[in-house]
BASE-75877 format. One record per atom (N, C-alpha, C): residue number from 1; residue in one letter; atom name; x, y, z. Coordinates in pm, whole numbers, plus 50000, padded with zeros to 5 digits. Example, Ala and Ser with C-alpha at 12.3 -4.5 7.8 and 13.67 -1.06 7.14 Angstrom:
2
(1 A N (51319 49431 50780))
(1 A CA (51230 49550 50780))
(1 A C (51320 49670 50780))
(2 S N (51285 49775 50708))
(2 S CA (51367 49894 50714))
(2 S C (51290 50003 50787))
// end
This chain:
58
(1 X N (29996 22197 36529))
(1 X CA (29926 22228 36675))
(1 X C (29808 22130 36708))
(2 X N (29805 22093 36814))
(2 X CA (29690 21993 36854))
(2 X C (29652 22050 36964))
(3 X N (29484 22083 37001))
(3 X CA (29451 22121 37134))
(3 X C (29322 22055 37134))
(4 X N (29309 22024 37270))
(4 X CA (29176 21978 37337))
(4 X C (29129 22019 37409))
(5 X N (28959 22001 37484))
(5 X CA (28928 22062 37567))
(5 X C (28894 21974 37660))
(6 X N (28945 21945 37801))
(6 X CA (28893 21816 37899))
(6 X C (28806 21878 37916))
(7 X N (28638 21781 37889))
(7 X CA (28511 21831 37974))
(7 X C (28483 21884 38111))
(8 X N (28528 21751 38190))
(8 X CA (28524 21789 38315))
(8 X C (28545 21889 38408))
(9 X N (28683 21924 38355))
(9 X CA (28787 22019 38470))
(9 X C (28814 22137 38337))
(10 X N (28763 22148 38275))
(10 X CA (28768 22267 38150))
(10 X C (28892 22289 38115))
(11 X N (28986 22251 38131))
(11 X CA (29124 22275 38112))
(11 X C (29146 22251 37961))
(12 X N (29235 22325 37888))
(12 X CA (29233 22354 37758))
(12 X C (29387 22293 37738))
(13 X N (29402 22191 37678))
(13 X CA (29560 22131 37650))
(13 X C (29612 22149 37515))
(14 X N (29730 22203 37508))
(14 X CA (29789 22185 37352))
(14 X C (29904 22112 37368))
(15 X N (29937 22064 37216))
(15 X CA (30073 22018 37188))
(15 X C (30114 22072 37066))
(16 X N (30216 22145 37099))
(16 X CA (30271 22229 36998))
(16 X C (30446 22177 36954))
(17 X N (30491 22159 36826))
(17 X CA (30625 22148 36754))
(17 X C (30672 22242 36747))
(18 X N (30815 22279 36822))
(18 X CA (30886 22385 36834))
(18 X C (31013 22370 36719))
(19 X N (31050 22412 36646))
(19 X CA (31259 22400 36639))
(19 X C (31320 22555 36649))
(20 X N (31403 22508 36694))
(20 X CA (31523 22616 36788))
(20 X C (31609 22575 36738))
(21 X N (31706 22646 36652))
(21 X CA (31840 22598 36597))
(21 X C (31857 22441 36540))
(22 X N (31788 22421 36487))
(22 X CA (31747 22267 36402))
(22 X C (31710 22198 36508))
(23 X N (31679 22205 36640))
(23 X CA (31676 22086 36712))
(23 X C (31494 22140 36752))
(24 X N (31444 21997 36732))
(24 X CA (31256 21974 36768))
(24 X C (31250 21953 36920))
(25 X N (31191 22047 36989))
(25 X CA (31101 22051 37087))
(25 X C (30966 22018 37121))
(26 X N (30918 21962 37187))
(26 X CA (30774 21960 37177))
(26 X C (30693 22019 37298))
(27 X N (30607 22103 37297))
(27 X CA (30535 22164 37435))
(27 X C (30430 22139 37448))
(28 X N (30426 22082 37596))
(28 X CA (30244 22039 37577))
(28 X C (30206 22162 37721))
(29 X N (30104 22231 37709))
(29 X CA (30052 22278 37825))
(29 X C (29920 22300 37845))
(30 X N (29911 22268 37962))
(30 X CA (29752 22265 38016))
(30 X C (29728 22404 38041))
(31 X N (29601 22456 38047))
(31 X CA (29545 22633 38101))
(31 X C (29408 22623 38120))
(32 X N (29383 22685 38202))
(32 X CA (29237 22707 38266))
(32 X C (29219 22860 38238))
(33 X N (29151 22853 38095))
(33 X CA (29120 23033 38074))
(33 X C (29076 23186 38175))
(34 X N (28979 23048 38221))
(34 X CA (28871 23149 38288))
(34 X C (28955 23217 38448))
(35 X N (29063 23127 38506))
(35 X CA (29138 23188 38606))
(35 X C (29258 23232 38575))
(36 X N (29294 23194 38440))
(36 X CA (29449 23243 38394))
(36 X C (29562 23157 38475))
(37 X N (29533 23043 38483))
(37 X CA (29640 22941 38550))
(37 X C (29696 22861 38422))
(38 X N (29809 22852 38429))
(38 X CA (29895 22744 38342))
(38 X C (30035 22679 38323))
(39 X N (30017 22549 38292))
(39 X CA (30130 22448 38355))
(39 X C (30161 22420 38202))
(40 X N (30318 22456 38195))
(40 X CA (30408 22414 38063))
(40 X C (30507 22351 38069))
(41 X N (30522 22208 38002))
(41 X CA (30612 22124 37971))
(41 X C (30673 22106 37826))
(42 X N (30812 22148 37847))
(42 X CA (30878 22082 37728))
(42 X C (30965 21961 37708))
(43 X N (30940 21857 37602))
(43 X CA (31015 21768 37597))
(43 X C (31107 21746 37449))
(44 X N (31195 21686 37483))
(44 X CA (31316 21695 37376))
(44 X C (31250 21521 37270))
(45 X N (31196 21418 37325))
(45 X CA (31101 21331 37286))
(45 X C (30939 21342 37210))
(46 X N (30897 21326 37100))
(46 X CA (30769 21324 37124))
(46 X C (30688 21245 37122))
(47 X N (30737 21068 37188))
(47 X CA (30671 20999 37249))
(47 X C (30635 21088 37381))
(48 X N (30736 21106 37465))
(48 X CA (30708 21162 37580))
(48 X C (30627 21265 37600))
(49 X N (30594 21387 37498))
(49 X CA (30561 21447 37477))
(49 X C (30350 21440 37480))
(50 X N (30361 21338 37423))
(50 X CA (30245 21274 37360))
(50 X C (30199 21198 37457))
(51 X N (30278 21118 37599))
(51 X CA (30251 21085 37683))
(51 X C (30148 21155 37791))
(52 X N (30242 21274 37829))
(52 X CA (30192 21385 37869))
(52 X C (30066 21426 37813))
(53 X N (30067 21477 37714))
(53 X CA (29937 21539 37654))
(53 X C (29804 21426 37657))
(54 X N (29848 21300 37660))
(54 X CA (29689 21223 37697))
(54 X C (29713 21220 37832))
(55 X N (29764 21189 37936))
(55 X CA (29810 21207 38068))
(55 X C (29682 21277 38152))
(56 X N (29705 21405 38066))
(56 X CA (29644 21538 38107))
(56 X C (29492 21565 38060))
(57 X N (29480 21445 37979))
(57 X CA (29319 21462 37901))
(57 X C (29215 21311 37986))
(58 X N (29286 21280 38069))
(58 X CA (29254 21166 38130))
(58 X C (29213 21218 38291))
// end
């Protein structure tokens, strides 16, 4: 699991690899803990998940 905090927007962004029935999936979540808001996206491709993770950090 990888997790970083966006400094100006106070988002906590996490990147998690999940294996379900032998199939790997990648979950990227963006959340703001102070107001209990979150957005999660699930990808089959690690490359696409990493791209979303980096996009949310910028």
